[in-house]
N, C-alpha and C positions, 0 to 999 in steps of 0.2 A: 407626438402624445394626443390621444383622445380624450377629450374633456366632456364631463358629463354635470349635470346639475345635481347639488348636494341634496342627499335624501332628507325629507322633512318627518319628523316623528309625528305620529296620529295625535298625540297629546295636544299640539299646537291647535287642532281643529275643535277641542271641546269647547261648547258654546257656554258653558258655565263652570264656576269652581266646583260644584257638586258633580257634573259631568266629569270634569278633570279627575277628580279623586277617584270615582268608579272606574274611568278608563285607565287610570294608572295600575290599578289592580288587575286589569283584565290581561296584561301580558303573562301572567303565570297563573292562568284559570286552572290548570290541571294540579298544580301545587296547592292552589287554594282550597280546591275542593277536596284534596288529598287531607290537608290540615284540617279542615271542618269535619271529614268523616272521621279521622283519628282521634280529634278531640271529642266527637261526640261518642265514639265508642269508650274512650277512657272516662267520661263523665258518666254514661250508663253503667260502666262497671262499677263506678264510685257508687252510683245510687242502688244497684244491686246488693252492695256489701250489707247494709242493714237487714234488707230483705233475707239474704242467706243466713245471716247471723240469727234474725227472727225465726226463720224455718227451723234451723238447728236447735235452738233453745226449745221452741214450742215442741218440735217432734220429741225431742228427748225427755221433756216433762211428761208427755202424754204416754207414748208407748215406745221410746227409743231403745235400740239395740246397737251394740258395738259397731255392727256392719253399717246401719244406717248413718250413725253419727260419722263414721269413717268416710262414707261417701259423700255426706253434705260437706265435710271439711276439706275434702279433695275438690269439690265444687267450688269453694271458696278460695282455696289457694289458686286454681285455675283461673277464677276471676281476677284475682290481683295479679296474676302473671299478664293476663290480656290487657288489663288496663295500665301496668307499667310499660308494656311494649308499645300500647297506642299512643302513650304521652309521648315517649321518646322518639318515635319516628313522625309523629304529628309536629313535634317541636321543630324537627329539622325541616319538614315541609314550610312551617310557619315562618322560618328564618330565611329560607330561599326567597319566598315570596317579599318579605320585609326588604332584604338587602337588593333584590331585584328592582322592586318597585322604586326604592329612594336612588338607585343608579339610574333607573329609567328618567326620573323626574330631572336628576342633574344633567343627564345628557340633553333632555329636551330645552333645559334651561341655556346650557352651552350652545346647544345649536341655534337658539333663538337669538343670543347674544352676537354670535359669529355669522349670523345670518349676512350676506352680502349687501342687502337692502338697508342694512342698519336700522335705527329707530329706537334703540335701547340707550337711555342717557343716564340711567340710574349710577349713583357711586359704586365703585367695585365692593366697598365694604357691605353695602346694602345688597348687592347681589349674591355676595359669599354667605350671608345670613340666610338668604332664601334657598340657596343651593346645598347648605348644611342643615341648619335646625327645621326649617320647613320640609325640606324633601325627607328627612329623618322621620318627622312625625307622620307626613303621609304613608312612609314605608311601615311605619310601626302600626298602624291602623288595620294592616293586613291581619296582623295576629289578634288585634281586637275582634275583627270580623269573624275569624275563625272560633275563637273562644265563645263569642256571643251566639254562633249558630250551635255551637255545642250545647251552650246554656238553654237555648229554646227547645233543642231536641231532647235534653235530659229533663226539661220542666215538663214536656208534653208525656215523656214516659213516666216521670213520677206522680204526674197526676192521674194516668191511667191506672197506675199501680194503686193509688189512692182511691180511686173510684171504685175499683174491684173491692177494695176492703171496706169502704165506706163511701156513699154517694156524698153524704156532708161535707165529709174532709175534702174530697176532690173539688167540690164547689168553692170550698174556702179558699182553697190554692189558687184556682181560676180567678176568683173575685179579687184576691190580693195581688195577684200579678197584673191584673188590668189596671188597679189603681195606682200601682207602684210605676207603671211605664207611663201612664199618663201624666202623674206629677212630675216625673224626670223628664219628659219632653217639654213642659211648660218651663221649668228650670234651665234646660240646657240651651234655649235662647239667650238667656242672660249670660250663661259661659261664653257662648260663641261670640257675643259682641265684645265680651271684655278681653277674650284671647285675642281678637283682631287687634284691639286697641294696644294690648302689651306686645304682641309681635311687631307691630310697626314701630313702637318706640324702641324695641330691641334693634331693630334694623336700622333706626336712624342713630343710635349710640355706637353700633358696630361700623357703620360708614364713616362716623366722625373719627372714632379711634384710628381707622385705617388712614384716613387723611391726616391726622395729626402726626401719625408715625412716618407717613412719606414726607411731610413738610417740616420734620423737626429741625433740620439744619437751617432752614430759613427762618423759623420761628426763633431759634436761639440767636441768629444774626440780628434779628431787629428787637430782641429783648421781650418777646411777647409770650414767653413760656407760662407765666402766671395767668394771663389772660386767657390763653387756650386750656390750660387745665381747669380753670374755673367754669369755662364754657362746657367742657367734657363732664364735669362733676354735675353740672345743672341736668344736661341731657341724660345722665346717667341715673340721677335720681329720679326723673320722670320715668325712665324705663323700669326701674326697680319698682316704684308706686304702682304703676299699671300691672306689672307682673305680680305683685302681691296682691292686688285686687283680683285678677284672674285667679290665683291660687286660691284665694278666699272663697271666691264663688264657686270653684271645684271642689274645695273641702266642704261647703255647705251642702252642695248638691250630693256629695258621697254620704255625709251625715245624715240627711233627710232619707237616703236609701238605706242606711243602717238602722235608723229608727223604724222605718217602715217594716223592714224585715224582722226586727226584733218583736215588733208588735204581732206580726204574723205568725212567729215561732210560738209566742204566748198564746195566741188563740189556737192554734193548732194542737197545742200541747193540753189546753184545757178541754177543747172538745174531745180530744182522743183520750184523756183521762176519764171524762164522764161517760163516754161509750163503753170503756173497759169496766168502770164500776158498774154500768148497767149490764154488763154481761154480752154486749153486742160486737165485742171483738175481744179475741183470745190474748193471752199472754205475748206470744210470738208475733201475733198482728200488731200488737200494741208498740213492742219492740221496734218492728220495721216501720210503723207511722212516726214514732218519734225520732228514729234514725233518719228517715227520708226528710222529715222536716227539718232536722238539724243540717242535713246535707243540703237541701235546697236553699239554704241561707246563702251559702257560698255562690249558688247558681243566681239568686236574686241580686247579690252584690255585683256579680259580673255583668247582669242586666243593667243594674242601676248606674254602674260606672261608664257603661258604653255610649249613652248619649253624651257624657262630658268629653270622652276620648274623641268621639265623632265630632263634636264640636271645635275642638283644638285642630282635628286633621283638617276640618274644613276651613277653618282660618287660613291655616297654613296653604291649603289649595287656592283660596282666593289671593293669596300674595304671589304665589307661583303663576297663577292665571292672569295677573295683572302684567306680568312681563311677557307671557307668552301672547297675551292678546294686543301687545303694542303694535300700532301701524307702523310700517315699514318706512324709512325715511324718503325713499324713492320707490316707485313702482317697478315690478320686476317684469321683464318680458321672457316668457317661455317658448316664443314661437321659433321654430328651427330657422337658421339664417345661415348663409353661406359664410365660408372664411373671408375676412377682409383682405384683399391682396395688397395694396399699398396702404401704409401707415401714416399718411400726411393727416394733420389735424387742421379744422376750419372752425372759426368761431362766427357765426352767421347773426349779425344783430343782436349779440348775447348781451343782456342787462348786467351790469356789474355795480358794485358800490360806488357812490359819487355821481350817479348818473351817466356811466359810461355805457356805449353801445359798441362792444368790440365786434370788429369785423377784420378778423386776423387770419392768416394764412401760414401754417407751419409745413413746409415741404418735406416729404418722406426721405429719409436717410442723411438728413443734415442735424447739426446742433444749432438751436434757436435760443437766445437769450430774451428773457422778457424783464425789462427793467421797470419797476412800479414804484412811484413815488409814495404812493398811498399803501401802506402794508395791508389794510383791507381787501385792495384789489388782488394782490398777490395771493392773499390766503384764500380767496373766492376762487380765483383759478385753478389751484391746487385742489380744491373741494370738488369743484365741477367736473375736472378730470378724472378723479376717482370715483365719480358719481356717488358721492357721498350726500349730495344734494342736486338739484336739477335748476336750471336757470328759469327765473319767472318769465322772461320773454326771450326770445331767439332760439338758436340750436347749436349744439357743438357737435361736429361731424368728425368721424373716423374713418379714412379711406371713402368719403363720400356718404357713409352711412350714419344716421342719427344715433347717438351714444343710447338713447332710451329704446331702441329697436334691438339692440344687442343683448343677449342674455348677460346678466352680471357675471357670472362665472366666466364666461368667454372674455368678457371686457377687461375684467382684472387680470386675467392672465395675458392680455396683451398690454395693457397699459398699467405699468407700476409707477405709482406716486409715492415719493419719499418727501415725508413733510417736514417742516422747518424743526419741529421738536420730535423727533422719532423715539419710539419707544423700544427699548431692549427687553428682550423675553428672559425670564429666570433661566438660569443656568451659566455656563461657562462662555468665555469669548468665542471658542470654537464652535460651540453650540449656535450662538448667534450668526457668526460668519457664514455657516452652512445651512441655515434655516430653511431657505428657500431653493436649495439645490443640492443634489448628492454629488455633484461633478466636483471632485478634489482639485482639478485642474482651473475650473472656472473660479473657484474659492480662491486659490493662490494668486491668480492673475488679477482678481478684484481687491484682495488685499494690498498687493502692491501698488496698485492703482491709486487707493484711497489712502496710502501709507498705514493702514492697519496693521501691516507686518511690524511697524514700528511699536505700535500699542501692545501686540503680543510681546515683543523684546522687552518693554518696560515695566509691566506688571509682574507681580511677584512670582506667578506660577505659570508664565507664558499663556499658551492657549487654553491652559486648563483653570485659569482663574475664574472664579466666580464672579458675575457682575452684579449680582444682589438684585434687589427687587426694582426693576425698570432702569437697571445701569448705574445704579447709585453709588457702586465702588469705583467706578470711572469718573475721570473730569468730563467737562463738557464736551472739550475737543476729541477726546477718546471717544465718547458716545458717538459723536458726529461721524468720525471715520470708521467705526464699526458699523454702523446703520448704512453708511454710504457704500462700503464694501459688501455689505449683504445684498443691497440691491443691485449691485453691478454684478455680482455672481449669479444672479437670476437670468441675466441676459435677456431682459424683456424686449420685446419689438419696439415699444414705446416707452421711454423712461423720463419722468417729470421730477426734478430735483428743485427742491424750494429752500434756498438759502442753505445749502449743504454743509458750508464751513465757516460760520459765522464766529465759531468758538476756537479756531484755527489760527496761528500766527499767520503773517502775510507771506513769507517765504514758503512756509508748508503750503499755503493755500495755492498759491502759484504753481507750485510743483504738482499738487493734486489736480488741478484744473487741465493742466497740460497731459498728464498721464491719462486722465478720464477721456479728454479728447481723443486721444490715440485709441483708447480701448472701445470706444463707442463710434469710431469710425464706420460709416456706411449704415448707421442706425439712428432713428428718429430719437432725438433727445431735446428736452426742452428744460432750461435752466431758469427758474425764476428768482432773480438775484439783482441787486444793483453793485456788486463787486466786480471792480475792473478786471480782476484776474480772470473771472470765468467770461465777462462779456468779450474780452479779447479773443478768446478761443473760439466764439461762435460765428457760423456763416451768416447768422442774420441776427439783428437785434431790434427788437420791439420796445419802443419807449413809451411808457404811459404817465404822462405828466400829471400832476394833480389837477383836477377839475378842468380838464381839456381832453380833447380827442387824442387818440393813439397815433404816434408817428412811427415809420419803420425806416430803419437804416440798415444799410447792406455794407 
């Protein structure tokens, strides 16, 4: 199998939340441009309605004939048809941009969380909030952008029509628009800060809720349900207060826009009426002016709401950017490197907890036991071999090559670490057993070796039994056996097992250790454990006593 580095979305290179927001929309530029064009056509069609009505009435009053009236009515009907079709297809394009943008943001977040170099330590609930609400708000801004472009276009068109009718009315439109946008820009900064606080507190509430649901069984066991509920209620109240404040600021921003547009309409109506009384505009022109002024109110409201929506989308982009910009836990090497022929492992003066300087050699093709009296040392070894962290001093070598020189995707395909507390994936028992391979024979052999076939026989629906969230429907021993079988089925060149059967009874543990020994014969296997059943099957055992140098027993 040819391995290649996983693709990286260009969103991760965004230098700021603002750049991230605009770059996320760039994936569907054609649809965004199409939505803006069609919405502009729709709005211009709407703006032409009062003009056509005014022309029809004015022409009929002056010297209209049935033929000219029918022609103007036909033009009006054609205008309604055009604006209707424009909105229909423009809305489709806007929805495509919205959904694609939200999906692209979620994909970028997922890729960053799953990046081999790690570095994302946020709670799952917090990440879920960013991948759902924040991604949706960024996607929704696509529709806001298209309607805002259309509003600008129609405002320019309406101003041009009004300038043709009256220079004074056109100047009034321009002045009102400038004043409105300046005020809205100042107020949107308040909303941006309030929105960021509200969304952050919502994220904390979501993360806490997810943690409480996950640990509900433990909370009940220690009688801490009431304290946990009170803690969640407090965090939830903080989130509600912050969201109320953000909504209040947004409502204030919208109300200011409505007030300004109302004053604008009043001024236009007053000036237009005065010009009509003075005979400087005709009846048809007055109808067109008042109709355009009434129509432009909606356009002005769209423009006044745009800063608020942009502020909320920018706050969401900042939360997403915080995740995408997280530094990796370990540096990644992208330099080409030849395949590692032998898969022996060496620890060259590697600093470990407790002041150890590990100088160990794990020969290829053998099963080696690592018996650590200090659990922190055992955990550190597992993390170092998985390259979830790098040693502060010394080197870890695979086949004579420093792990830091190997591309992570190649290292993870060569060295598989099964941690002490393995996580099962959502789905069924069968889904988890075959998660790392499509080889049915390998899965069956691994299930027998790990006694996971007994788990299949014991659960209600056999291999089709759902394991729940992180395997909560299974017992601790069942989870360990399924996770061990999943790792064995992958047949990795190097397998690291950290206390793989601590929740299994002694008889089953002894049988599992013997079967794994036979299944892994000829492959490099490191078992980090103090279990006599496992250590008895090892070709080599490295003893790491507390606060002392390691000793090797063969």
